[in-house]
Structure formats: structure tokens, C-alpha cells
N, C-alpha and C positions, 0 to 999 in steps of 0.2 A: 667741763672742756679745758683741755690742757693748753698750754700757751703754743705748744707745737703741734697741736692736733692738724691733721693734713700733710704734714711733712714726712717725707719717706726717705729713709736713710739705708744705703747698703753698706754693710759694716764688715770689713776683712781683718778686723782688729784682734789681737790676742795678748793675753796675760794681763797687764795693769794698765799702762798709759791709755792704750786705744780704748779698751772697754770702759776706764773710768770715764772718757770722753763722751762715748755713746751712751753711758749710764744716764748721764745728765739729760740728754736728748730724750731717751726713753722714759724717764721719770716724769717729764714734762709734756708727754703726749705723743712724742714721734713715733712713727712705725719703723723700728729698727730691725732689720732683716740682717741677721748674722750668718754670713758664709762661713762654713767650716769644712774640714776635710773628712770625708767619710771614712767611718772606724776610729778616727783619732779626735778630730775636732780641735777646739782652742787648746793649746799646749796647757793652759791653767786646768784644765779637767784632770790632768795627771797629778796635781798637787793636793796634798792633804791639808788639814783633817778631813774626815769623810762623816758624811750622814746618810745612811741607807744607800752606800754606794756613790753618793754624789760628792763631788768636791766643794766643801764649804767655801774654799777660795774663789772658785769659779762662780758659785752661786751669789756671792756677794755683788759682783760687778756685772752681772747679766741678767738682772730682773727685768721681766717685762718685754724681753726681746724675742723675737722669733728666729729658730734656726733652721737653715737650709743647709744639708750635706751634698756638697757637689765638688767634683774633682775639677777645678778650674785649669789643671794642666793639659787636660785632654781637650781636643777641639770641640767636641760635643759640649762638654761643660764649660768652655768659653762661650760657646754660643747661648748657653743658658743665662749666663752672665749679661751678655748683651741685650737679650730679651727684657730681662730685669731693669737694666739700666735705663731703658727708653721711658720708665716711669719714676725714676728716682729723683730727688732733689739733691742728695748729698751722697758721694762716696767717701769712706774713710779707711785708710789702712795705717799700719805701723810696721810694715816691711822695711828692711834695709834698702837703702838707695839701690836702684837697678832690678829688683825683683819684679816690679810691676811692668817695667820696662820690657822684661823677657817675656812677660805673659801677654804683652800687647795691650795692657790696660793703663799705660802710663797718662799722664794728664794731656799731654798734646794730643795723642790719639783719641781719647774719648772727648776732648773738648771739640774738636771737629765733628764728631757726630752728635755730641749733646751740649750745645753750646750754653744752656741754662743750668748745667750740673755745677755743683760746687764739689770741688776734689780737695779733699783734706787729708795731709799725712803728717804724722808724728814719727820722728827718728830719733836716734840717739845724739846726733850732732848737726843735723842738717842735710840738705840734699845736694849741696855743692861744696867746694873746698877740698882741703887735703885728705881729711877724714872719709868724706864720701868718694873720693878718686881712688882710695885703697880699699874701701868697701869695710871700713872698721865697724865692728859689731858694736851697738850700743846696750847699755845696761845700767841699772840704777847705781850700783856700786862704781861704775866707770866714772859717771856724771858726778858723783860725790867727790871722787878723787880729783878729777881735773877742774871742778869749779872752785876749789879751795874750801869748800864746805867741810870735807873731812879733816883737814888740817886745823880747822877753827875748833873743831870738836875732840881734839885728841889731847891726852894727857902729857905728862912731863916727859915722858918716854917716846912720844910721837905717835901717829897712828897705828892701831893695832887691828881694827875692823871698822866696816862701814856702819853707818847709823841703822839701828834694826827697825826702820820705818821706810816706806817707799816715797820718800818726800820728792824726788825727781819725778817719778812716775806720775804721781797725783797732781803735782803742779803742772807739768806738761799737759796731762789730760784735761785739766780745767782750762788752761790757756787755749788748747786746741778746740775746745767746745766754745770758747769765746770767740774764737776766729771764725767757725762757722756761722754763730749767730750774727755776727757782724757781716759775713758775706750775703746771708739770707736776707738782711736788711738792705744792703747794697744792691741786690738783685730786683728787689722792689722797685727801685729808681731806673737801673740801668736794662733791667731784662736780661742779663747775662750772668752766668756763673763766673767763678774764678778758682784759682790755685790758692790753696792756704795752708801753712805749716808752722810747726814749731818744734822743738827738740827738748830732750832732756837737760843738754847743757845750756840752753837758752833759758830754760825756766829757772834753773838754779843760779845762773848769773843774774836774772832779773830780781830775784829774792833778795838778792844782796846789794840793790841799788843803793840804800841808805849809806852803806859802808864804801861801795867802790867810787863814790862821787869824790871821796876824799883821795883815793889812790889815783884816780885819773887825772886830779886837778891840783894836787898840791905834792907832785912826785919830789919836791925837794925838802920835804919835811915828812916826819913820820906821824901818820894820824894818831889821834888818841884812841886807845882801844877801850870802846865804851863797855865791852863784854866783861873788862877787868874791874868795873865800878862795883864796889861792894855793897852797893845800894840799888843797883839795877839788876834784879833777877838773880839775887844771891840766894844760894840755899844753906841754911842754918840747921843744925841738930836741936831738937827739941827733946823733952823728956821721953816721948813715945814714938818719935820719928822725925820728920824733916818738914821744915816751913820755908816757901819761896817768899822772899821780901823784895819788894819793888818800891822803895820810898823816893819816888820821883812825882813830877807834874804838880808840885805844890811848892810854895814859899818856904824855905829852910825845912825841907823834908827830914833832915837828919835831927833836927831839934824836936820834931814832932815824934820821931821813932824815940828818941831817948826819954821824952816825957812817958810815952806809952809803956817803956820798959822799965821806968822808975830809976833811971841812972842820970849822972850829970850830964848837962847839955854839951856835948861833943862838938857841936858845930861851930863853937867858937874857938877850937883848938886849930892852929894853922895848919896842922897835918892833914886836916879835912875839910879845909875851907873853900877849896876849888876841885873842880873835876880831876885836874891833873894831878893834886895833891892826894886826892881819894885813892885814885889808881896807884900812884906811887907807894901808898901807906896802906894798901888794902888789908894785908896781913895783921898789921897793928890794930886797925879798927874790928876785923873779925875776932881778933883775941880777946876784945873787950865786949862784944856783943854776944857772942856764942855761949860763953858760961852763963849769962843772964838767961837766955833763950832755952837753955837746957835744964831749966828748974821746974818749966811748967810743960804739960801736954800741948800738942799742937792746938786741940780744939779750944782751950783756954786762951791761947795768944790771938787767935783770929779775931775775936771781937774786941779785945783790948786795942789792937793795932788799928782795926778798922774804925774805932771810935775816934781816931786820930787822922783818919784818911790815909792811912799807909795801906797800899796795895800789898795783899798777901794771900797765900793759898797753901793748903796742905800738898805735899808731893804724894801722889798716889800711884798705884799700879793701874793699868789699863782696865783690868777686871774691876777695881774699885771706881774707876771712872764711869763706867757702864751703868752703875748703880745710881748715879747722880740724878735726883730729882728734875735738875734743870733740863736734863736730855728729853724727858717725858714732856715737859712743859714746851720744849721746842718742837715736838713731835719728830724726833730724830730717830727714834728706835721704831722700827716698822716690824710688821709681822705678815709672813706669807704662808699660805697653807694649800696643799693640793691633796688628792686622795692617795698618791703614791708616796709623797715624801714627808707628808704630815705638816707641822707647823715650823718654821725657821724664822729665827729673828735676825735683822741685819740693821746696819746704819742706813738710813734712808738718804733722801737729798736734803742737802744743807740750805737749800734755796727755797724760801717761803714767799709765795705769790698769792695775795689774797684774791684778787679777782680771776686768776686762772690758776688755781691749785694743781698740784702734782697728780699724776695719774694713779687711781688705786694700785696698791702694791701687787705685783704678781711674780710667780716663781721664774727663776731661770729656766730656759727651755732644755730639755732632753736634747742629745744630740740628734739633729735631723728631724725633730719632732714636727716641724711646720712645712717640711719640704713639699709634700703634696699639696698642702693649702695655699701656699704661696705660688707655686707653679700654675695651678688652676686659676689663681686670681690674675695671672699675666698671660692667660690664654692657651696653656698648655693642655692638651687633650688627654684622656685617660690612657689611649694608646702609646701617646708620645711619652708619658711619664712611666708607663711599664716598660717601653723600650730603653729608657735611660738607667732604669733600676737594673734591668737584665744585662746591661752593658757596664754595670758598676760605675756608672757615671754620678749617680746619686746613691746616696746611702741610707735614706730614711727607712724605718720600717713601716709596712702598710698599716693603717689604721686597724686596731683590733675590733 
């Protein structure tokens, strides 16, 4: 039994942020009914790479959900949604501000009809304020640029491209899932649902809370750039690759690093005696350390440094990281299988609950695969379903 067994979710989300949120809910037992456009579905279905005609990008974030293909712009499609909502605990969407209002599915309207419904929205920048008022579209790359994250990760010539991972999407998706869970707990006490939201921009700003506290509260002085510390997550060349070294969290970490490397104790040098001095003389320290690290392979340095409690790790590709036995120990790599698509492997839920473990892994749905099934569960007759299909309001294929 999953932690969210019995929770029913109507999911209008697409691409990454929203599906990442509802994937957490589905992994832990919620019945997530994904509303998709007939003939097209979630925009992510058009993104490769492909496996037997299915988008692996889509498959990665929609496991175990049920797909209902319905044209929600048509009055008959809107009526279908209304009937489904009567039994839902949560509605989730990541449309631009204004889209659900135009469909008559905004929070104020739905809350009057379904006061226990938790209404969750993820957006690029929020549902009010200057960006919402002008209808500015949100995207991972824009959030990285506007939050300051892109500038932090730029080289000497300035930013040239976004980070190649969906850090804003996944951060906002996890935060939105947290908000939904908090609202479910609150509903147990109050008996009422509520509106919850987060945004791509909010998530990336929250990620920088450690650094932004200095900017917000010491505006008369320049905060120390911890990222420039040559002992804090610095990457050094080795004989066969690169090594990340984090010589922190212990008394006189630089001394321990020097002992591990077999060189003189640089911690007594005034140029490296304080954080400010380390940052100011980072190039000098690197020039002393890197030639030493370049004399041995990465795999030889790791046990030597760890013996002196120096945090370190090989710099790997994602493909190499996926082969780490620690992922198997963490049960993070999962496998799904069905007769049509065969076996697929994915990153599963990173949340491990002993008493209420995740639901068994299931494949992502084919577009409209569960339309008839879900509508029947909500009281639609066979004649009603046939009529909706004939009028192209729903788009699922009849069962084979």
C-alpha cells in the first residue's frame, strides 16, 4: 500500500515541471489521471529519443499514470472534466496564467463547486505580478537566466548557453508536490481544499538561499565568493581524468590535503590561512596542487584522500554515473515492461518510505489508453462514450 493510495489526481500538466510533480504522486500510490489532447497529447510525446515509436522523454516522467484523451476546449469535453472533478482530490496544471480561466476551470470557479479540491499550479514566474499580467511564457532557460544561476555558471567570456539539465523544472516540480502534500495534510484538519502554487523562478531563487542571505542583508559589502574557494568543490586534472576535491568540514583541511598529497604543509602559508586569502590566491594554490594530482590516476587518489577525511569524487559522465552500484543499492534504477514496448529502464522515485513503499513500477500510458476505463468508472454509459468519440471529443482507440 502506497502512502497516497486513495488520492485521486486530475493532471493537466505537460513536458517536465508538472509531470515531475505528478510522477512523485503516482510513484507513491495516487491515481493520476492525465488529461491529454486527442491526437497530440502531452507536448513531450513529440520529443525524442524514441523506443518502438514512443518518446523516452515522455515515458520517463509519466510512469503509472492513466491517460484520458479529451478536447477540453469543446463544451462536451468541459462537461467530461466537470464529472471527473466531482471525485478528485487534486487538480494540477502548468499552463500559463489565464489559460484555465479562459476554459472556466480556474481556481475560484472550481473551488465554489468542489470546496475540498486542492488546486495546484506551476508556472514560469507566478500567477500574479508584472510577468503574469503581460502573459510572459515560462521556460527552463528563462528561469536560469533571470535567477542569476546562469551568470554563476558562466566562463570568463560570459554566458553562452543554459545549463544542460532541467534544474528549474525539477526543482519546481518537487516543490509543487510538497505543496500538494502539505495541502492534503491541512485538509485533514480543516475539511477544505486550497490553492497552491510555485514557479520556475521561485524554485531557483530558493535554491540560492545560502548565498542570497548575504546579498539581501549586507548590501554595503561584497559577500565572499565561496564558489571561488579552491578547496570547495574544485576540479583538478589527474593522470587519466578529473577529480573533484572538497577539503572542508574538518579542522585544518588544507593540512590534511597536503599530507595526503605528500607535499609541504601549505596551511601555514599566510596566502591560504583564511577563506578570503584562499579566494584571493586560488590560482597560486591550484598551480601548486594540480601538478601533483596529475601524477596519478583518479582511482589511486580517491583512497589516499579519503584516508585523511578529504571529500573527493571522480568527475564522470551521466552514462558512467548510471553504472554506479550505489544506484542499485538505493533502488533508484527501475524497470518497466509491457507486451507492446518491451522492457524500459528509468530513474525511479528518489523517496524511500519503509512503511509505505512506492507503487510497483508501471509503464507510461499510450495516448488515450485509459479513456474508456476512466469514463466508465465515473458513470459514463457505453452510449455516452460512443457519442463522445463520434463527435471527436475523446480520442482513445476502442479496446482491441
